[in-house]
N, C-alpha and C positions, 0 to 999 in steps of 0.2 A: 504493500500500500504506500509506504513511504517512498519506495523507489518510483512508483507511478506518479506521486506528487512532484518529485524532483524532476522527472521527465516532462511533466506538464508545465512546470514553472520555467524550465529551460526552453521549451517550445514557445511559451508565451514571450519570453525575452527576445528570442530570435524573430518572432513575428513583429514585435514592437520596433526592433531595430530595422527590420526590412521596410516597415511602413514609413519610418522616419527618413530612411535613405531614399525611398521612392518619392516621398513628398518633396524632399529637397531637390531631387532630380527633376520632377515635374515643374516645380516652381522656377528653377533655373531655366528650363527649356521654354516655359511660357514667357518669361521675362525677356530672354535673349531673342526669341523668335518673334514674339508678338508685341513686345514693349508694353506689358501689362502695367496698369496703374492701380494702386490700392488706396482707397479713401481719398480720391482726388489728387493724390501725390504720385508723380512719376517715379518709377524705380530706374535708376541709372546703373548700368552694369559696366564695370571696368575690369581689366584683366589682371590687376594686382592691387594689393592692399595700399601700397604707396600712393598710387594714383587716386584710389578711393578717398584717402585722407585729404589729399590736395583738393579734389573736387568738392568734398564736404566743407572744407575751409572756405573755398571760393563762394559757395552758396550761402554759407553763414555770413560772410562779410557783405555779400550782396543784400541780404535781408537786413542786416544792421544798418547799412547805408539808407536803404529805402524807408525803413521804419523810424530812424532817428535823426536823419539830416534836417537841418533847420528849414529848408525849403523843399518842395517836391522836386524830385530828380527825373531827368529824362532817362528812362530805363534803357531805351535803345542805345543812347550814348554811352551808358555804363558798360553794356555788353560789347559794343564796338571797341571801346577803349581796352577792355579785357582781351579781346582777340588780338588787337595790335600789340599789346604788352607781351602776350605769349610769344609772338614772333620776334619781338625785340629781344627776348631772352636768348635767342640764338647768337646774338652779338655779331650779326652779319648784315651789312647794309643792303645786300642783295636778296635777303630772305625777308619778305614783307607780306603783311595782310593788307588788303585793300577793300574798303567798303564799296558799296555799289557805285556811287558817284565816281570815286577814284578809279575803280576798275574800268568803268565805261570810258573815262578819259584816257586811261592807259592804252586800252585797245584802239581808241581813235588815233592816238599819237603814233602808234605803230604803223598805221596806214599812211602817215605823212600828211594827213589833213586834219587840222584842229585849230582852235582859237587860243592864242596865247601871246607871249611877248617876243618870241623868236630867238631863243638861245639854246645852246647845248651845254649841259652841265655834267660834272662828275664830282665825286668826293675827293678832295685833295689830300695830300699827305698830312696836312694839319687837321683833317677831318671836316673842314669847312666846304660847303657847296661852292664849286669853282666853275666859272664860265670858261668853256673851251671853244665856243663858236658863237658867232653872232650872225644871224641871217641877214642877207642883203635886203635893204629897204624895209626891215622889220621895225616894230615899235622899239625894240632894244637898241637897234642901231641909231634910230632917230633920237633916242634919249641919251645917247653917248655911252652906252655900256660897252665894256672892252673885255677882250680875252684876258684872263688872269684875275678879273674882279672876283672877290669873295662875297657871296651873298650872306648877309648877317641878319637881315630882317625883311619880312614880307608882310605888308600891312601892319597889323599890330602884333604879329607873331615873331618871337625870337627864332631865328633860323640857324643859330650857331651849333645846334645839336640835333638837327633833323636830317632825315635821309634824303637822297637825291629824288626819290619818288615822291616824298612828301612835298619837297620844294617845288617840283614840277606841278604837282596837283594844286598847290596854293597859287601858282602863277598863271595857270590856265583858267579860263572862264569864258563867258559870253563875249563875243565881239562887241566893242563899243564901251565895255565897262573898264574901269581903271583899277590899277593895282600899284601900291606904293612899295618900292624896293630900295633898300639901303645896301650898298656894297662897300666892302673894304678894299681900297686901292692903295697898296703900300701901307702906310700908317694912317691914311686919311679916310674918313667915312664920307661917302658920297650918296646923298638921298636923291631919288628920282621917282617921278610919277609917270606911269606908262599906260597908254590906252590899248587894251587888247585888240587884236585883229585876227581875221581868218588867215591861217597859214597853210599854204600848199607847198610843202617842202619838196624841192627838186633834188633828189638824192644823188643823181648821176648827171654830170655835165662833162662835156668834152670839146676838144678842138684839135686841130692839126698844127703843130709847130713847124718851124723851118727844118729842112733836112728830112722831111717825111716822117717826123716823130709824132706819133699819136699821144695825146694827153687825155686821161680820163680821171676825174675827181669823183670819189665815192664819199659822200659826207656822212652817211650812216646806212646800215643794212636794214632798211624798212621793207615793207611788203613789196614784192615785185621788183626789187633792185636787180636781181639777176637778169630778168628780161630786159630791163632798162640798159644794163651794162652791155648785154649782147647786142642790143639794137645800136647803141653808140659804136661799139667795137666793129660790128659788121659794116656799118656805114664808113668808118675810117679805113677798114681793109679794102673796101671797094674803091676808095680814093687813092690807094697805093701806099699806105704807111708801111715802113720797113722796120720800125721798132716802136715800143710803147712805154709810156710812163703811167703808172697807176698811183694816184695820190690818196693815201689813207691818213694823212695828217689830221689830227683833231677828230678822227672818226671814233665815236664812243662804242661802236658795236651795233648789236641788234639781233636780227634773226639769223641763227647759225645755219639754218637750212639754205638761206639765200647765199651765205658765204660759201658753203660747200658746192652749191651750183656754179658759182663763179670759178672756184678752184677747178671744178670738173671741166669747165670750158677751156681752161688754160693748160692743164696738166695732161700728159699721156697717162697710161695705166700706172697708178702710183698711190701710196698711202697719203691721205690728206692730213688727218689727225687721228689720234685714238683717245678714248676717255676711260676713266676708271671711277667706279662708284665706291661707296663706303665699305662694301664687301670685297673690293678688289677685282670685281668683274670688269673685264676689258672689252671695249667695243671699238672696232676699227671702222673708219670711213674712208673709202677708196674712190678714186675717179674711175669713171666707166670707160674712158678713152675712146668714146664715139667721135670725139674731135679734140684737137689740141692746138695750141698757139705756137707756131714754130718761128718766132721772131724774138730778138733780144727784148727783155722786159726789165724795167727798173720799178721798184716799189718804194715810195716815199713814206716814211713813218716818223713820228715824234713822240714825245712823252705823253701825249694825249690820245695816241692811237691805242684803243683798248678792245678787249674781248674778241668779238667776231673779226675785227680788223687784224688782230694779232694772229688769229687762226690762219687767215689768208696769207699774211706776211710770212709766218713760220713755214707753212706748207710749201710756198713757192721757193723760199730760201733753201730748205732742207732737200728739196728735189732738184736743186740747181736750175730752176726754171726762171728765176729772177734774181737780180742783185738789189739788196736793200740799202738805201741811202737815207741818212738823217740821224736821229738820236734814238736811244733805247726807248721802247714803247712802255705803256702804262703798267702792265703786269696784272691783268685780270684774266686768270686762266681757269675760271669755273663757269659752270653752266647751270641755269635755273630752269625748272619746269614751271609752266604757267597753267593754273587750274581755275576754272570758274565754278561757282557753287549755285545751287538751285535758287537762292534768294537774290542772285545778281552780284554778290560780292566775289572776290577772287583772291588768289595768293600766289606768290612765287617762292619756291624753295630751292636752295642750292643742292643739287643732287649728284653732280659729277665734276671731276677735275679733268682738264684736257692737257695733252702733251703733244709736242711737235713730232713729226715723223721720226726724227732721230732720238726721241725719248726725252727731250729737254723739258724741264718744268718752266712754265710761263707765269704761273700765279705768283705775284709779289716779286717777280724777277724781271719779266718783260722779255722782248725779243731784241737782240742786239743786231744792229745793221752791219752789213759787210763793210760799208764806208761810213764812218762817223763824220757828219758835217753839221756844224752848228749854224744857226742864223746869226747875223751880226748883232752886236749889243744894241738894245733899245728897238729891235725889230721883232715884232710878234706875228706869228702866222695867224691871220684872221681871214676867214672865208670871204673871198671877193675883194680883199683890200690890199694885200701885200703885192708890191710891184715886182715884176720879173727881175729888174735890176738889183733889188735888195734880196731876192730869194736865192741865197747861195745853195740851198739844197736842190731846188729845181735846176739851177744852172749846172750844178755838179752832175745831175742826172743827164742833162742834155749833152754835156761834154763827154761823159762816159759813153753814151750811146753813139756819139760821132765816131768813136774809135772802133765800134763794132760793125761799121759798114763794110 
């Protein structure tokens, strides 16, 4: 009898344990599969206790702010700030969250058609947003903005610690509206008020110089740049050019796919670049060799040639398809993925580092030219402004190509 009771008790314990385990399993399955809510409260599932504690703290602080702050708060603004702060924690100026308005503006800028003041900007070594290009006939040019100016304030916002994307967003806006910008020029602060205008950026321009030397300037790798480049190049080839200068000075980069397409047009069968992700996975990008450019080529670069422009310069240099002239490039050797979200917002995350065909690191190092040529003192490369007589880099390219006839 006692033995029977012990067996019954053991069986009961086993049944209870089985029911508890089954209940936990079903609860977990329902929550993760269907997003079940209990008592009007959503259950958030995370994959580890560390993240769970952090999410719980965030929700607690959100509630404290909403319940106790002196004035009613904009809840959307609180959450948007939280999303931005999460990305800022990566301590990478290229990894950013963008709200819907900023993301829409960013996508529009990539097409080369938007309203703004007409400048190209990067983050300088001093971490300040630095002007590297001023568009011809733009509001920035009319206001006297110069290459090398450091943007320190935009309207009533301090700009000394913001990202390039944030600065660009603040300066864009509807055509006809004004924006106040203060720049640091040397040690002097220069305030200016600019009226935004519609900008249709011409990313590829070209001309034929003396001695049948083709000249093509690529100001940035925006959408359809490769087709624009091919159109200009084919036109020059039909007119009989026997050598080519590709000017990538002050080109901040852009669409890597467009860069690869241009490299594919110039190179025979060859490695253009390769990338590696955080796991060490390697991805090679090669030219298809359906066509190549069999004339001497010079590529002009400077300290503001960055990202996608460095990919093209390094690919042509390492494959002996071009001679690089100028100064060492900026040194942005990382690639971001761009993703949109269902609510219209978006984000960029640095996902890969790229290397030259010879395996050289470009990030924070730059691409070294074959021939180092500086501009004269007090002469700054400014789109549409520097004269050929002052342009020692362009003149060096011309003189070099004359010897290749």
